[in-house]
C-alpha positions, 0 to 999 in steps of 0.5 A: 403069400398073405404078407406079400398081398398085404404089403402090396395093398398097403403100399399101393392102395387101390392100384395095388388091388387092381394089380393083384387081381390082374395077376390073380387072373394070369396066375390062378394060385394067387387067390382073389378069395384073399385079396378082395376080403382083405380090401373089404377089411380095410374098408371096415377100418376106414382105410379104403372106400367101397366103390373105388375098391370094387372098381379097382378089383373089377378093372384088374380082373377084366384086364387079366382075363384078356390074355386068356381070351386072346390065347384061346383065339390064337391057339384053339382047343387042341393046342391049348390042351397040349400046352396045359398038359405040358406046363399046367402044373406050374399054374395049377391048371389041368386039362380037366379044368379047361374041359370044365370051363369049355363045358360051361361055355358050350352049355350056356353060350355067351351068358357063361362068361357072366355066370362063370365069373361067379364060380370058383375053379371056372372064373379064370379059365372061362376066358379060354373057351370064349376065345376058342369060340371067337366070341366078339370082344365087346360082349366078352368084356361086358359080361366079364365086367358084370360078373366080375363086379358081382364077384369082387363086391361079394368078396369085399362085402364078406371081408367087411362083415368078417373084419379081422377074420376075413381069411374065413371068407371061403365059409362065407362064399361056399353057400352062395356058390352052391346057390348060384350053381343050383340056379344055373343047373335048374335054368339049364334043365328048364331050357332043355325041357322046353327045347325037347317039348318044342321039338316034339310038337 
């Protein structure tokens, strides 16, 4: 996998980054945690520039999110669960993954699309509940773009900092993901508390 990613990025440059991130969204086993840090390493070596790397990664990811969004629009929750239960093992996706993504969306609404792009294990599948809920396409693309730009920037910067140890990015990313998750849970608790107090009054 790593050699294939390296060769494609070397031969196609920024277009290769966009293509890899597009495929990463369609086929979750392809890891963005390897693609963008490698691009960051190439930035550190002077082979690529930061802004085109971020643009390529963001565009590829957002385009890759659209098929999942339209799948959610067309099939609905129950049919998607049946489909995943039958064929999900090939993509390493389970019904539980779909339910987790839907839970994020139900709790946070449209904002979940932005935040979900920053959470490993949710970022790809958050497009499904957005489609199921018939979220308008314009805010879906907007939130997806903002969240994705933050994610790919973080990964690319991690690869830039780590240099030839860019494969260790998971150790770099893990604390950040936990902080984001904690902030989201804290905000959700505050929102629920305020809603409870308002209803009580």
